[in-house]
Backbone of each chain as ProteinMPNN parsed JSONL, in Angstrom:
{"seq_chain_A": "XXXXXXXXXXXXXXXXXXXXXXXXXXXXXXXXXXXXXXXXXXXXXXXXXXXXXXXXXXXXXXXXXXXXXXXXXXXXXXXXXXXXXXXXXXXXXXXXXXXXXXXXXXXXXXXXX", "coords_chain_A": {"N_chain_A": [[60.403, -25.307, 93.111], [60.709, -21.746, 92.977], [58.683, -20.321, 91.912], [57.316, -17.72, 89.756], [59.448, -15.021, 89.495], [59.654, -11.655, 90.163], [61.22, -8.473, 89.821], [61.934, -4.994, 90.439], [59.917, -5.1, 93.491], [58.59, -2.809, 94.112], [58.623, 0.362, 92.559], [59.539, 3.662, 92.377], [59.686, 6.444, 90.432], [60.945, 9.309, 88.647], [59.232, 11.275, 86.221], [60.224, 10.814, 82.87], [62.455, 9.311, 83.379], [64.261, 6.237, 82.808], [62.869, 3.003, 83.138], [63.28, -0.285, 84.261], [61.897, -3.417, 84.352], [61.986, -6.673, 85.734], [61.906, -10.221, 85.128], [61.787, -13.6, 86.102], [60.922, -16.574, 84.801], [59.093, -19.625, 85.618], [61.068, -22.512, 85.749], [61.385, -24.416, 82.811], [58.977, -23.643, 81.733], [57.515, -22.472, 78.714], [56.216, -20.275, 77.738], [55.875, -16.781, 78.176], [54.433, -13.984, 79.714], [53.717, -10.506, 79.765], [51.849, -8.327, 81.703], [49.797, -5.435, 82.356], [48.218, -3.86, 85.013], [45.523, -1.847, 85.93], [43.134, 0.1, 87.803], [41.237, 1.198, 86.127], [41.456, -0.09, 83.615], [41.804, -2.757, 84.024], [43.356, -5.996, 83.614], [45.745, -5.92, 81.311], [47.128, -7.378, 78.429], [50.39, -6.967, 77.48], [52.623, -7.962, 75.998], [53.654, -11.147, 74.679], [55.806, -13.999, 74.89], [56.949, -16.893, 73.207], [58.862, -19.693, 73.585], [61.075, -17.953, 73.883], [60.725, -16.132, 71.861], [59.235, -13.164, 70.682], [55.78, -13.122, 70.252], [53.364, -11.75, 70.061], [53.021, -8.437, 70.208], [51.138, -6.539, 70.236], [49.786, -5.295, 72.25], [51.47, -3.521, 73.456], [51.805, -0.278, 74.58], [53.044, 1.962, 73.277], [55.951, 3.263, 71.509], [57.658, 3.763, 73.571], [57.73, 1.648, 75.204], [59.396, -1.434, 75.581], [60.317, -4.877, 75.245], [62.259, -7.717, 76.152], [63.553, -11.032, 75.747], [66.125, -12.619, 76.415], [66.959, -15.17, 77.054], [65.748, -18.413, 78.173], [65.236, -18.064, 80.835], [64.884, -15.481, 81.663], [63.489, -12.223, 81.446], [62.89, -8.859, 80.371], [61.131, -5.788, 80.824], [61.007, -2.666, 79.52], [60.671, 0.804, 80.034], [60.965, 3.799, 78.486], [61.062, 7.116, 77.625], [59.723, 7.25, 80.963], [56.309, 7.953, 81.975], [53.791, 9.67, 83.956], [51.298, 8.41, 83.478], [51.977, 5.808, 83.098], [51.979, 4.586, 85.473], [51.191, 1.809, 87.374], [50.403, -1.644, 88.195], [52.634, -4.07, 87.226], [52.592, -7.207, 85.89], [54.222, -10.317, 85.498], [53.871, -13.437, 83.91], [54.107, -16.995, 83.608], [53.848, -19.962, 81.566], [53.408, -23.452, 80.96], [54.083, -25.903, 78.338], [52.044, -27.74, 77.582], [48.472, -27.954, 78.026], [48.211, -26.098, 80.577], [47.87, -24.168, 83.594], [48.579, -20.623, 83.892], [51.14, -19.11, 85.792], [51.576, -16.516, 88.088], [53.876, -13.843, 88.773], [54.655, -11.815, 91.689], [54.302, -9.23, 90.991], [55.174, -5.852, 89.977], [54.922, -2.801, 91.438], [54.607, 0.156, 89.942], [55.291, 3.549, 90.196], [55.133, 6.608, 88.726], [56.254, 9.784, 89.045]], "CA_chain_A": [[60.619, -24.084, 92.316], [60.283, -20.568, 93.722], [57.621, -19.625, 91.203], [57.736, -16.619, 88.903], [60.081, -14.01, 90.343], [59.733, -10.331, 89.554], [61.906, -7.437, 90.589], [61.723, -4.858, 91.873], [58.511, -5.207, 93.9], [58.059, -1.441, 94.036], [59.537, 1.293, 91.895], [59.047, 5.03, 92.263], [60.651, 7.139, 89.59], [60.487, 10.593, 88.126], [58.87, 11.336, 84.809], [61.36, 10.958, 81.973], [63.498, 8.333, 83.678], [64.101, 4.882, 82.264], [62.481, 1.995, 84.127], [63.436, -1.673, 83.78], [61.271, -4.43, 85.187], [62.62, -7.965, 85.45], [61.087, -11.409, 85.405], [62.357, -14.936, 85.929], [59.785, -17.503, 84.761], [59.292, -20.952, 86.2], [61.941, -23.329, 84.911], [60.675, -25.369, 81.964], [57.84, -23.004, 81.063], [57.988, -21.933, 77.449], [55.506, -19.038, 77.396], [56.007, -15.734, 79.184], [53.502, -12.893, 79.439], [53.76, -9.27, 80.549], [50.557, -7.66, 81.823], [49.711, -4.22, 83.143], [46.9, -3.814, 85.655], [45.067, -0.604, 86.556], [41.716, 0.035, 88.191], [40.363, 1.582, 85.016], [41.544, -0.934, 82.422], [41.945, -4.168, 84.367], [44.604, -6.689, 83.297], [45.968, -5.805, 79.863], [48.295, -8.092, 77.915], [51.288, -6.086, 76.744], [53.4, -8.749, 75.048], [53.998, -12.466, 75.173], [56.883, -14.733, 74.23], [56.875, -18.339, 73.159], [60.234, -20.143, 73.321], [61.92, -16.752, 73.888], [60.446, -15.315, 70.674], [58.005, -12.363, 70.864], [54.747, -13.593, 69.339], [52.335, -10.724, 69.881], [53.304, -7.246, 71.023], [50.129, -5.54, 69.867], [49.317, -4.607, 73.448], [52.453, -2.539, 73.941], [51.105, 0.99, 74.343], [53.725, 2.846, 72.318], [57.369, 2.952, 71.333], [58.4, 3.939, 74.817], [57.77, 0.337, 75.848], [60.072, -2.511, 74.858], [60.519, -6.082, 76.058], [63.218, -8.68, 75.607], [63.716, -12.305, 76.447], [67.388, -13.097, 75.847], [67.068, -16.625, 77.241], [64.521, -19.019, 78.708], [65.056, -17.837, 82.27], [64.948, -14.064, 82.016], [62.857, -11.264, 80.543], [62.805, -7.489, 80.874], [60.203, -4.833, 80.231], [61.635, -1.373, 79.709], [59.888, 1.995, 79.658], [61.902, 4.904, 78.32], [61.022, 7.665, 78.98], [58.492, 6.944, 81.698], [55.339, 9.037, 82.15], [52.876, 9.374, 85.076], [50.207, 7.488, 83.085], [52.489, 4.439, 83.115], [51.836, 4.075, 86.844], [50.321, 0.629, 87.363], [51.097, -2.858, 88.623], [53.051, -4.853, 86.068], [52.724, -8.629, 86.228], [54.795, -11.288, 84.579], [53.318, -14.775, 84.134], [54.66, -18.0, 82.701], [52.954, -21.094, 81.326], [54.068, -24.584, 80.354], [53.772, -26.173, 76.941], [50.755, -28.401, 77.418], [47.367, -27.206, 78.621], [48.398, -25.88, 82.013], [47.547, -22.796, 83.97], [49.658, -19.655, 83.978], [51.505, -18.721, 87.143], [51.935, -15.109, 88.111], [54.766, -13.266, 89.769], [53.991, -10.956, 92.669], [54.038, -7.93, 90.393], [55.954, -4.661, 90.294], [54.075, -1.609, 91.498], [55.37, 1.282, 89.395], [54.725, 4.888, 90.352], [55.921, 7.625, 88.029], [55.804, 11.083, 89.579]], "C_chain_A": [[60.046, -22.886, 93.072], [59.131, -19.854, 93.052], [58.196, -18.551, 90.307], [58.263, -15.501, 89.801], [60.205, -12.706, 89.579], [60.532, -9.393, 90.46], [61.935, -6.152, 89.769], [60.252, -5.044, 92.222], [57.813, -3.848, 93.815], [59.105, -0.572, 93.356], [58.845, 2.657, 91.856], [60.098, 5.798, 91.485], [60.068, 8.447, 89.101], [60.192, 10.49, 86.632], [60.127, 11.559, 83.961], [62.474, 9.961, 82.206], [63.198, 7.001, 82.993], [63.782, 3.917, 83.412], [62.663, 0.618, 83.507], [62.85, -2.627, 84.803], [61.8, -5.796, 84.752], [61.738, -9.124, 85.846], [61.893, -12.672, 85.153], [61.193, -15.921, 85.932], [60.103, -18.808, 85.474], [60.103, -21.805, 85.22], [61.12, -24.346, 84.118], [59.458, -24.788, 81.275], [58.323, -22.337, 79.782], [57.233, -20.691, 76.975], [55.645, -18.044, 78.539], [55.174, -14.545, 78.747], [53.842, -11.693, 80.323], [52.383, -8.623, 80.499], [50.72, -6.373, 82.615], [48.307, -4.18, 83.735], [46.658, -2.451, 86.287], [43.605, -0.774, 86.928], [40.826, 0.262, 86.975], [40.315, 0.52, 83.911], [41.702, -2.42, 82.739], [43.307, -4.703, 83.967], [44.781, -6.689, 81.779], [47.229, -6.578, 79.47], [49.138, -7.123, 77.1], [52.009, -6.844, 75.632], [53.531, -10.159, 75.592], [55.024, -13.131, 74.264], [56.566, -16.222, 74.26], [58.258, -18.845, 72.756], [61.172, -18.965, 73.065], [61.658, -15.81, 72.715], [59.181, -14.491, 70.927], [56.98, -12.748, 69.803], [53.744, -12.488, 69.04], [52.664, -9.561, 70.797], [52.285, -6.14, 70.741], [49.583, -4.77, 71.066], [50.295, -3.589, 74.01], [51.939, -1.153, 73.577], [51.766, 1.877, 73.278], [55.219, 2.519, 72.328], [58.194, 3.124, 72.595], [58.56, 2.602, 75.555], [58.52, -0.653, 74.952], [60.282, -3.689, 75.804], [61.48, -7.015, 75.344], [63.164, -9.968, 76.409], [64.967, -12.966, 75.88], [67.616, -14.594, 76.027], [65.826, -17.122, 77.972], [64.264, -18.667, 80.162], [65.036, -16.357, 82.645], [64.251, -13.208, 80.957], [62.856, -9.889, 81.198], [61.728, -6.723, 80.116], [60.752, -3.451, 80.559], [60.693, -0.266, 79.269], [60.865, 3.169, 79.636], [61.382, 5.874, 77.263], [59.696, 7.347, 79.674], [57.63, 8.197, 81.855], [54.409, 8.664, 83.304], [51.776, 8.378, 84.711], [50.677, 6.035, 82.98], [52.365, 3.812, 84.498], [50.787, 2.968, 86.87], [51.062, -0.495, 88.073], [51.38, -3.686, 87.379], [53.3, -6.288, 86.53], [53.41, -9.374, 85.097], [54.164, -12.641, 84.92], [53.991, -15.745, 83.186], [53.744, -19.22, 82.662], [53.738, -22.202, 80.63], [53.514, -24.894, 78.984], [52.392, -26.775, 76.747], [49.686, -27.541, 78.08], [47.541, -27.123, 80.134], [48.039, -24.437, 82.322], [48.789, -21.918, 83.912], [49.871, -19.281, 85.436], [52.018, -17.287, 87.105], [53.039, -14.825, 89.12], [53.979, -12.339, 90.679], [53.756, -9.536, 92.152], [55.04, -6.867, 90.816], [54.999, -3.479, 90.292], [54.915, -0.415, 91.093], [54.598, 2.577, 89.625], [55.668, 5.875, 89.683], [55.384, 8.987, 88.456], [56.345, 12.255, 88.738]], "O_chain_A": [[59.014, -23.002, 93.733], [58.643, -18.858, 93.586], [59.409, -18.471, 90.114], [57.597, -15.09, 90.751], [60.783, -12.655, 88.493], [60.516, -9.51, 91.685], [61.957, -6.204, 88.54], [59.418, -5.137, 91.321], [56.628, -3.751, 93.497], [60.308, -0.747, 93.551], [57.722, 2.788, 91.369], [61.273, 5.796, 91.851], [58.856, 8.662, 89.138], [60.818, 9.726, 85.898], [60.979, 12.383, 84.294], [63.339, 9.775, 81.35], [62.057, 6.689, 82.652], [64.349, 4.007, 84.501], [62.254, 0.38, 82.371], [63.254, -2.642, 85.966], [62.03, -6.043, 83.568], [60.931, -9.031, 86.771], [62.582, -12.803, 84.141], [60.537, -16.091, 86.96], [61.24, -19.054, 85.879], [59.844, -21.807, 84.017], [60.272, -25.044, 84.674], [58.95, -25.38, 80.323], [59.388, -21.719, 79.751], [57.564, -20.119, 75.936], [55.547, -18.405, 79.712], [55.195, -14.142, 77.584], [54.211, -11.853, 81.487], [51.819, -8.396, 79.429], [51.635, -6.227, 83.425], [47.325, -4.436, 83.038], [47.47, -1.96, 87.071], [42.923, -1.673, 86.434], [39.796, -0.393, 86.812], [39.256, 0.263, 83.339], [41.731, -3.249, 81.829], [44.297, -3.971, 83.974], [44.055, -7.373, 81.058], [48.272, -6.442, 80.111], [48.652, -6.528, 76.138], [52.006, -6.424, 74.474], [53.522, -10.367, 76.805], [55.1, -12.87, 73.063], [55.989, -16.734, 75.22], [58.773, -18.469, 71.703], [61.97, -18.993, 72.128], [62.323, -14.78, 72.601], [58.162, -15.044, 71.34], [57.268, -12.708, 68.606], [53.327, -12.313, 67.895], [52.593, -9.685, 72.02], [52.545, -4.96, 70.98], [48.984, -3.707, 70.903], [49.964, -2.869, 74.952], [51.668, -0.876, 72.409], [51.067, 2.477, 72.461], [55.681, 1.633, 73.047], [59.332, 2.658, 72.655], [59.423, 2.459, 76.421], [58.309, -0.705, 73.741], [60.408, -3.511, 77.015], [61.514, -7.094, 74.116], [62.785, -9.986, 77.58], [64.876, -13.784, 74.965], [68.36, -15.217, 75.269], [64.957, -16.332, 78.343], [63.181, -18.943, 80.677], [65.158, -16.017, 83.822], [64.397, -13.428, 79.755], [62.826, -9.771, 82.423], [61.457, -6.975, 78.942], [60.939, -3.107, 81.726], [60.003, -0.387, 78.257], [61.505, 3.484, 80.639], [61.269, 5.491, 76.099], [58.667, 7.197, 79.015], [58.124, 9.324, 81.868], [54.246, 7.482, 83.608], [51.365, 7.581, 85.555], [49.861, 5.133, 82.793], [52.624, 2.62, 84.662], [49.648, 3.162, 86.446], [52.203, -0.326, 88.501], [50.483, -3.965, 86.583], [54.1, -6.545, 87.429], [53.203, -9.097, 83.915], [53.95, -12.948, 86.092], [54.4, -15.368, 82.087], [52.975, -19.474, 83.589], [54.621, -21.932, 79.815], [52.587, -24.234, 78.516], [51.652, -26.367, 75.852], [50.0, -26.491, 78.64], [47.068, -27.988, 80.871], [47.921, -23.6, 81.427], [49.914, -22.417, 83.888], [48.922, -19.152, 86.209], [52.781, -16.899, 86.221], [53.132, -15.464, 90.168], [52.789, -12.106, 90.47], [53.087, -8.736, 92.806], [55.669, -6.965, 91.87], [54.35, -3.188, 89.288], [55.83, -0.017, 91.814], [53.417, 2.685, 89.295], [56.846, 5.964, 90.028], [54.211, 9.299, 88.252], [56.067, 13.414, 89.044]]}, "seq_chain_B": "XXXXXXXXXXXXXXXXXXXXXXXXXXXXXXXXXXXXXXXXXXXXXXXXXXXXXXXXXXXXXXXXXXXXXXXXXXXXXXXXXXXXXXXXXXXXXXXXXXXXXXXXXXXXXX", "coords_chain_B": {"N_chain_B": [[39.614, -9.663, 66.608], [40.905, -11.012, 69.59], [38.878, -11.579, 72.424], [37.674, -11.28, 75.76], [34.959, -11.192, 77.896], [33.573, -10.193, 80.927], [30.908, -10.496, 83.313], [28.81, -9.703, 86.154], [30.524, -6.481, 86.336], [30.899, -5.659, 88.851], [29.88, -6.739, 92.086], [27.876, -6.937, 94.918], [27.104, -8.7, 97.773], [25.405, -10.449, 100.485], [26.853, -12.268, 103.18], [26.645, -15.777, 102.928], [24.97, -15.823, 100.761], [24.452, -17.068, 97.383], [26.439, -16.795, 94.496], [26.77, -16.078, 90.976], [29.094, -15.837, 88.502], [29.861, -14.516, 85.303], [31.357, -15.32, 82.137], [32.328, -14.611, 78.883], [33.687, -15.47, 75.691], [35.656, -14.684, 72.79], [37.824, -15.988, 70.878], [40.607, -16.833, 68.803], [40.922, -20.106, 67.633], [40.265, -21.485, 70.125], [41.417, -22.919, 73.172], [41.459, -23.436, 76.008], [39.796, -22.441, 79.088], [40.366, -20.345, 81.827], [40.007, -19.731, 85.32], [40.677, -17.281, 87.767], [41.464, -16.055, 91.06], [41.844, -12.944, 92.569], [43.209, -11.347, 95.211], [44.795, -9.251, 97.312], [47.184, -9.278, 95.979], [48.937, -11.077, 93.516], [47.121, -12.766, 90.887], [45.586, -15.887, 91.668], [45.354, -19.289, 90.759], [42.289, -20.929, 89.966], [40.493, -22.695, 88.415], [40.774, -24.784, 85.479], [39.246, -25.15, 82.391], [38.436, -27.261, 79.803], [36.84, -28.999, 78.391], [33.474, -29.086, 77.253], [30.587, -28.769, 79.32], [31.414, -30.25, 81.512], [31.587, -30.199, 84.905], [33.739, -28.48, 87.081], [34.871, -28.688, 90.411], [35.528, -27.233, 93.57], [35.411, -27.334, 96.776], [33.285, -24.865, 97.88], [33.196, -23.651, 95.479], [32.474, -23.784, 92.007], [32.643, -24.538, 88.503], [31.828, -24.286, 85.026], [31.988, -25.007, 81.535], [30.691, -23.842, 78.456], [30.871, -24.582, 75.321], [29.371, -24.207, 73.084], [27.925, -21.913, 73.521], [30.043, -20.271, 73.908], [30.998, -19.587, 76.483], [31.377, -19.33, 80.087], [30.633, -20.142, 83.502], [31.124, -19.186, 86.907], [30.42, -20.411, 89.984], [29.697, -19.6, 93.338], [28.846, -20.884, 96.346], [27.137, -20.359, 99.5], [28.502, -17.979, 100.412], [31.404, -16.386, 101.86], [33.08, -13.855, 103.838], [35.732, -13.963, 103.167], [35.714, -14.627, 100.537], [35.635, -12.351, 99.12], [36.973, -10.585, 96.481], [38.717, -9.981, 93.361], [37.559, -11.632, 90.563], [38.894, -13.308, 87.904], [38.678, -14.162, 84.505], [40.083, -16.067, 81.879], [41.088, -16.757, 78.528], [42.754, -19.27, 76.71], [44.251, -19.146, 73.65], [44.89, -20.513, 70.321], [47.65, -20.023, 69.66], [48.78, -20.077, 72.076], [48.299, -17.744, 73.445], [47.26, -15.807, 76.177], [44.396, -14.437, 77.198], [42.782, -12.067, 79.14], [39.685, -11.264, 80.823], [37.914, -8.308, 82.066], [37.479, -8.665, 84.688], [35.541, -9.459, 87.665], [34.534, -7.677, 90.377], [33.995, -8.816, 93.464], [32.199, -8.372, 96.393], [31.678, -9.377, 99.651], [29.472, -8.882, 102.145], [29.302, -8.905, 105.717]], "CA_chain_B": [[40.447, -9.436, 67.792], [40.557, -11.891, 70.702], [38.19, -10.788, 73.447], [37.014, -11.969, 76.873], [34.098, -10.223, 78.579], [33.006, -10.722, 82.173], [29.802, -9.748, 83.911], [28.868, -8.239, 86.187], [31.856, -5.946, 86.66], [30.96, -5.5, 90.299], [28.747, -7.415, 92.727], [27.909, -6.874, 96.385], [26.085, -9.592, 98.333], [25.569, -10.736, 101.908], [27.422, -13.572, 103.541], [25.664, -16.859, 102.837], [24.327, -15.825, 99.448], [25.105, -17.757, 96.262], [26.688, -15.887, 93.372], [27.164, -16.65, 89.69], [29.859, -14.899, 87.693], [29.8, -14.924, 83.9], [32.499, -15.031, 81.269], [32.147, -15.017, 77.487], [34.959, -15.312, 74.992], [35.764, -14.816, 71.329], [39.258, -16.069, 70.609], [40.986, -17.684, 67.681], [41.376, -21.455, 68.013], [40.136, -21.611, 71.583], [41.934, -24.16, 73.754], [41.001, -23.649, 77.391], [39.386, -21.259, 79.831], [40.908, -20.366, 83.187], [39.474, -18.795, 86.321], [41.623, -16.88, 88.804], [40.999, -15.18, 92.135], [42.882, -11.979, 92.917], [42.958, -10.548, 96.408], [45.613, -8.036, 97.304], [48.437, -9.386, 95.191], [48.861, -11.69, 92.194], [46.029, -13.728, 90.686], [45.867, -17.293, 91.962], [44.588, -20.165, 89.881], [41.153, -21.673, 90.517], [40.066, -23.797, 87.559], [40.994, -24.812, 84.038], [38.148, -25.847, 81.73], [38.761, -27.533, 78.412], [35.732, -29.716, 77.776], [32.17, -28.491, 77.493], [29.596, -29.507, 80.101], [31.973, -30.984, 82.652], [31.739, -29.265, 86.007], [34.887, -28.602, 87.98], [34.387, -28.282, 91.725], [36.51, -27.171, 94.649], [34.703, -26.803, 97.942], [32.045, -24.127, 97.573], [33.322, -23.079, 94.143], [32.336, -24.702, 90.879], [32.67, -23.839, 87.228], [31.487, -25.115, 83.876], [32.238, -24.376, 80.245], [29.719, -24.126, 77.391], [31.58, -24.196, 74.093], [28.387, -23.793, 72.073], [27.618, -20.519, 73.84], [31.318, -19.558, 74.102], [30.885, -18.941, 77.788], [31.613, -20.119, 81.293], [30.18, -19.517, 84.739], [31.763, -19.562, 88.171], [29.45, -20.339, 91.072], [30.181, -19.69, 94.712], [27.708, -21.064, 97.257], [27.366, -20.044, 100.92], [29.657, -17.083, 100.363], [32.011, -15.916, 103.111], [33.781, -12.588, 103.598], [37.017, -14.29, 102.547], [35.539, -14.782, 99.082], [35.743, -11.022, 98.513], [38.158, -10.55, 95.621], [38.425, -9.837, 91.93], [37.595, -12.926, 89.883], [39.329, -13.101, 86.528], [38.5, -15.247, 83.559], [41.036, -15.919, 80.782], [41.02, -17.781, 77.489], [43.996, -19.612, 76.016], [43.945, -19.398, 72.251], [45.736, -21.496, 69.647], [49.084, -19.742, 69.718], [49.095, -20.03, 73.503], [48.083, -16.409, 73.99], [46.365, -15.843, 77.328], [43.667, -13.167, 77.166], [41.95, -11.923, 80.329], [38.567, -10.334, 80.908], [38.161, -7.157, 82.952], [37.335, -9.095, 86.072], [34.361, -9.125, 88.46], [34.897, -7.353, 91.764], [32.969, -9.382, 94.351], [32.283, -7.955, 97.797], [30.758, -10.121, 100.519], [29.26, -8.15, 103.402], [28.9, -9.8, 106.827]], "C_chain_B": [[39.973, -10.35, 68.919], [39.975, -11.076, 71.858], [37.575, -11.695, 74.503], [36.238, -10.921, 77.654], [33.479, -10.87, 79.799], [31.843, -9.848, 82.641], [29.315, -10.46, 85.17], [30.288, -7.764, 86.478], [32.029, -5.835, 88.168], [29.708, -6.12, 90.906], [28.93, -7.346, 94.229], [26.776, -7.732, 96.916], [26.343, -9.761, 99.819], [26.161, -12.129, 102.098], [26.315, -14.62, 103.52], [24.95, -16.924, 101.507], [25.111, -16.696, 98.478], [25.282, -16.766, 95.128], [27.092, -16.666, 92.128], [27.856, -15.568, 88.882], [29.942, -15.439, 86.268], [31.04, -14.504, 83.123], [32.156, -15.486, 79.861], [33.425, -14.707, 76.724], [34.772, -15.401, 73.478], [37.255, -14.815, 71.042], [39.501, -17.043, 69.468], [41.459, -19.041, 68.202], [41.409, -21.642, 69.524], [40.667, -22.964, 72.059], [41.352, -24.421, 75.137], [40.56, -22.328, 77.996], [39.857, -21.416, 81.277], [40.163, -19.368, 84.059], [40.546, -18.556, 87.386], [40.909, -16.039, 89.847], [42.144, -14.236, 92.479], [42.451, -11.186, 94.145], [43.913, -9.359, 96.372], [46.79, -8.104, 96.333], [48.18, -10.039, 93.834], [47.647, -12.606, 92.089], [46.479, -15.146, 91.029], [44.874, -18.164, 91.215], [43.453, -20.862, 90.623], [40.852, -22.91, 89.673], [40.604, -23.638, 86.127], [39.897, -25.665, 83.423], [38.5, -26.019, 80.258], [37.584, -28.173, 77.683], [34.404, -29.099, 78.184], [31.337, -29.384, 78.392], [30.124, -30.272, 81.292], [32.263, -29.997, 83.772], [33.012, -29.553, 86.783], [34.447, -28.021, 89.319], [35.549, -28.26, 92.718], [35.837, -26.515, 95.837], [33.414, -26.122, 97.53], [32.083, -23.505, 96.176], [33.136, -24.16, 93.082], [32.287, -23.882, 89.6], [32.38, -24.811, 86.11], [31.67, -24.298, 82.607], [31.15, -24.782, 79.254], [30.335, -23.652, 76.077], [30.618, -23.748, 72.996], [28.067, -22.311, 72.254], [28.87, -19.677, 74.015], [31.318, -18.839, 75.448], [31.196, -19.919, 78.91], [30.998, -19.381, 82.466], [31.0, -20.044, 85.902], [30.722, -19.355, 89.26], [30.16, -20.416, 92.419], [28.956, -19.795, 95.611], [28.125, -20.7, 98.683], [28.572, -19.119, 101.076], [30.097, -16.644, 101.76], [32.782, -14.633, 102.81], [35.137, -12.816, 102.933], [36.928, -14.53, 101.043], [35.617, -13.431, 98.372], [37.061, -10.921, 97.754], [37.731, -10.108, 94.233], [38.566, -11.223, 91.313], [37.838, -12.678, 88.391], [39.121, -14.369, 85.711], [39.481, -15.004, 82.412], [40.866, -17.057, 79.794], [42.41, -18.01, 76.905], [43.611, -19.887, 74.578], [45.084, -20.183, 71.61], [47.221, -21.277, 69.753], [49.554, -19.56, 71.148], [49.016, -18.628, 74.087], [47.026, -16.498, 75.072], [45.706, -14.478, 77.449], [42.704, -13.115, 78.342], [40.754, -11.009, 80.078], [38.889, -9.228, 81.907], [38.071, -7.53, 84.425], [35.995, -8.697, 86.657], [34.829, -8.871, 89.879], [33.749, -7.791, 92.672], [33.228, -8.929, 95.783], [31.231, -8.71, 98.584], [30.663, -9.364, 101.84], [28.789, -9.095, 104.501], [27.439, -9.59, 107.214]], "O_chain_B": [[38.773, -10.45, 69.175], [40.503, -10.026, 72.223], [37.022, -12.748, 74.184], [36.787, -9.887, 78.032], [32.925, -11.966, 79.718], [31.804, -8.642, 82.4], [29.394, -11.685, 85.254], [31.154, -8.566, 86.827], [33.14, -5.905, 88.693], [28.622, -6.046, 90.333], [30.001, -7.656, 94.751], [25.617, -7.525, 96.557], [27.349, -9.291, 100.351], [25.98, -13.027, 101.276], [25.21, -14.398, 104.015], [24.383, -17.958, 101.153], [26.275, -17.02, 98.713], [24.378, -15.985, 94.832], [27.67, -17.75, 92.207], [27.279, -14.515, 88.61], [30.075, -16.642, 86.048], [31.673, -13.488, 83.409], [31.735, -16.626, 79.663], [34.158, -13.783, 77.077], [33.88, -16.079, 72.967], [37.877, -13.755, 70.971], [38.707, -17.948, 69.211], [42.295, -19.111, 69.103], [42.455, -21.922, 70.111], [40.412, -24.003, 71.45], [40.817, -25.498, 75.402], [40.894, -21.25, 77.502], [39.752, -22.493, 81.864], [39.745, -18.305, 83.599], [41.22, -19.48, 87.84], [39.895, -15.398, 89.569], [43.281, -14.672, 92.659], [41.462, -10.454, 94.117], [43.826, -8.537, 95.46], [47.32, -7.071, 95.922], [47.304, -9.602, 93.089], [47.196, -13.16, 93.092], [47.6, -15.551, 90.722], [43.704, -17.813, 91.064], [43.621, -21.324, 91.752], [40.946, -24.037, 90.158], [40.848, -22.531, 85.645], [39.645, -26.78, 83.88], [38.817, -25.055, 79.561], [37.362, -27.916, 76.5], [34.233, -28.648, 79.317], [31.364, -30.608, 78.257], [29.345, -30.889, 82.019], [33.071, -29.081, 83.619], [33.325, -30.701, 87.101], [33.75, -27.008, 89.373], [36.42, -29.129, 92.712], [35.708, -25.292, 95.897], [32.552, -26.737, 96.903], [31.104, -22.899, 95.741], [33.582, -25.296, 93.242], [31.94, -22.701, 89.608], [32.648, -26.008, 86.222], [31.53, -23.075, 82.603], [30.737, -25.941, 79.222], [30.317, -22.461, 75.767], [30.998, -23.005, 72.091], [27.952, -21.558, 71.287], [28.767, -18.473, 74.249], [31.601, -17.645, 75.534], [31.268, -21.133, 78.721], [30.854, -18.159, 82.442], [31.496, -21.171, 85.891], [30.206, -18.251, 89.435], [31.096, -21.193, 92.605], [28.121, -18.89, 95.633], [29.307, -20.73, 99.025], [29.532, -19.437, 101.778], [29.299, -16.543, 102.692], [33.101, -14.357, 101.653], [35.63, -11.946, 102.214], [37.948, -14.624, 100.36], [35.662, -13.384, 97.143], [38.131, -11.144, 98.319], [36.549, -9.891, 93.965], [39.571, -11.904, 91.517], [37.1, -11.952, 87.724], [39.359, -15.484, 86.175], [39.691, -13.859, 82.012], [40.541, -18.182, 80.174], [43.148, -17.061, 76.641], [42.766, -20.737, 74.298], [46.095, -20.48, 72.246], [47.982, -22.231, 69.918], [50.601, -18.962, 71.398], [49.615, -18.361, 75.129], [46.016, -17.182, 74.909], [46.363, -13.485, 77.762], [41.894, -14.025, 78.52], [40.802, -10.109, 79.24], [39.962, -9.198, 82.51], [38.535, -6.793, 85.294], [35.378, -7.727, 86.217], [35.442, -9.733, 90.509], [32.668, -7.204, 92.648], [34.329, -9.085, 96.312], [30.049, -8.695, 98.242], [31.651, -9.225, 102.56], [27.974, -9.983, 104.253], [26.938, -10.255, 108.121]]}, "name": "protein", "num_of_chains": 2, "seq": "XXXXXXXXXXXXXXXXXXXXXXXXXXXXXXXXXXXXXXXXXXXXXXXXXXXXXXXXXXXXXXXXXXXXXXXXXXXXXXXXXXXXXXXXXXXXXXXXXXXXXXXXXXXXXXXXXXXXXXXXXXXXXXXXXXXXXXXXXXXXXXXXXXXXXXXXXXXXXXXXXXXXXXXXXXXXXXXXXXXXXXXXXXXXXXXXXXXXXXXXXXXXXXXXXXXXXXXXXXXXXXX"}
């Protein structure tokens, strides 16, 4: 398996534009997590899915952020409209059903100018 | 609210020193605790701890969980410059939510 795959790896966009981040979890994993990492706040959980269903989205900063998981092999995190304070590295991670570790994608470095 | 707290937030030592990193957790229906190492890119897995008092060991790294104290430690002996990284602790709670601490930034000086 290629591991968790995120795209794009880097994104630079102008304030106000829509940004879509993509994630393909490891096949067979039933939990998927979206995290945001900054120097100031560390690794923050934005939302997680279990069996494609959003379980906890309390970490989503505001209505500008939305996430979907239409099937077991794909998830998106959308920011519309984007703002400079959204600049961060966004990680996707997936985890199997039993007590196993979570595997991370390589992250998307988002810069909003 | 589920919470994981790590200390210290930052640590600078000399090569060869031994370090101990701390992690405490308050999560609903705790299942397991994970340790990760993050260098320039994504966090990579180090240990998973589920049972109290059983040490997990990998080379110079070791970790143990204390469920009574709701805490875990990560020890690194004979540190090397390659151990410089952010060390992250995370708790898996009952609904399979994975909650991370802020991380400890460890710097090993030659």
